[in-house]
Phi, psi and omega in degrees: 000138179266134178270131178250129179267132177254126177208087179222185185291340182255346188200144172231143179152209180200166172206171181243144174270124180249354179230161174290148181301131177071016185231163174056048176282156171305138182299340178274355185247110182230070179297146184267346182224143178277163174304319179300315179296318181295317179297325179286329179289322181109115178208159179056031178060022177073002187265344192299315191245023189288335184249010181232025181300325184294343180285333189243167179303137182305321185293344175299336187254005182306318182235019182296140176267099185240150177231098187295338185260323183203163176296130181231098185301334179296344177278342178293147182306313181267002178054038174231157177269116180240026184243144169269150175299151179305325179303322179295316179298318179295315182297328180273359179074022182275351184256129172260134182305338178291338177227077189294350177266352175103203189304312184297324176296315176304313183299316179302315181290321177297311179302320181295331177130003177282141174230131175225091194313308182296316180291323177300314179299316181298313183289325177294322176298318178294318178300315181297328180294339180290346182300337178302329179289329175296316178300319180295320179294314181297324181287325190252355185233149170292145180304132178069013176279092185291348178274350183269126177056052183295327179295317177294321178298317179295317178300318178298321176300319179303332183256018173069023169264135182273085184289352177290344183265001183268000000 
């Protein structure tokens, strides 16, 4: 097992990778995009991963759309803000202290090879609940009309669903 050191503004510590990167996912979890692909598409206004690059493979950031100083919505794929502030996530109990940045941080670590069974089940359940947004897009938009429901499409990208194909 490989030990990963965490040293960023929100967290210090470590964890171990027990699986190969991008492999051996729970059978109920089928993300359509990798963290590297998502970072290159543009999400969270480019602000999400600016201080934790050393934790993940360098190539994840080769084409990442990042904004080191502030959130820049123009970096998002759909150029809309589809994020709630972290305070909202904390107030709703959606944040586990092992991943203080939330779902996407959990996904990056899961994809990388970390496994935390109880937290993995919780986050996969949350990921599966996002499918309702796919239904809303299919019901209300012409197929492949990227201008329709852009906020929902951006939110789906945040959760590793490829909304560009809807």
